Structure formats: structure tokens, C-alpha cells
N, C-alpha and C positions, 0 to 999 in steps of 0.2 A: 375742652380748654374753658370755655365760658358755659357753665351748667346752670342755666336758669330754669326753674321750674314755673308752673303757673302762679303760685302764690307771690313770687319774687316779681314776675311781670306785672301783675295787678297792683302791687305796691308801688313799683316804679311808675305806672300809668296813673295812679291817684296822686302821687307826689308831682308828676308833670302838670296834671290838671289844675292843682293848687297853685303851684309856683309860677307857671307859664300863663295859664289862662285857657280855656276852651276854644276861643276864637283864633289864638295864635299857633295853635298845635299843627294844623294842617300846613300852615306855610313853613313851620319848623321842620316837619316831616319831609316835605319837598326839598328843602335845603340839605337835610342829611342824606336824602337819596341821591341828589347831585354829587355830594362830597363822596359817597360810597361807590357811585358809578365811575368817578374820576380815578378813584384810588384803584379799582378794578382795571380799568383801562391802562393806568401806569404799570400795574403789575403785569398785565398781558404784553405791553409793549417791552418792558424790560425782559421778560422771559424769551420774547421773539429775538431781541437782539443778542441775548446770551445764546440761544439756538444757532443764529446764524454765525456767530464768531466760533462756536464749537465746530460747526460744518467746516467753516474755511480752514480752521486749524487742523481738523482731521484730514482734509485734503492735502494739506502741506506735509503731514506725516506720511501719508500714503506715497506722495511723490518721491520724498527722501528715502523711503523705504523700498521703493523699486530700484534705487541706484545702488543698493547693497550687493556685494559680491556674492556670487552663487557658491554654496559649499558643495565640494565634490562629493558624488555619491560614494565613491569607493573608499574614501579615508575614514578611519574610525575617530573616535572622541580626542585621542592623543595627537592625532594629526599624522600617524604612520599610515602608509597605504597598506591595504590588506593584500595578502598574497593568496592565490587559488592553487 
């Protein structure tokens, strides 16, 4: 998706040093790290909620599936009883 090579990363770092300044870069990186960490946690929490919902939904389908009538073994597809 994001295909950065070494030359692109070096260019981005050089521009960051010139624009932001070398003293403010560590603070900026910590802030970006916190933001990325929060986004990862939000992604994790959302996926956990989705998994929990799917588990609950599958249990309801299993319960309703257990109440379905049992098809008799001796009847063929058309519903006629087989004769031996």
C-alpha cells in the first residue's frame, strides 16, 4: 500500500528537520506514537466488539436451527414414501 524506499524516507526526514527543527522532532514523534497507539487500540476494540456480536448472532442461529423439524429418513426428495 505505502511503498517507501530508503531515498524517500531520507527526503522526508530532511524536510522534517528543516521545517520542524531538530529540537522538536522527538516530541513530535512521541505524539505521533501516541496517536498510532490509540488508533491501534480502537481497531482492536472494534474488532473485538464485532467478534462478540458475531458469536452472539451465531448462537441465536444455532438455537433456531435446533427447532427445525426433522426430515424423515424413508422419504425421498419428492415427499413420497419409499416402498421396499
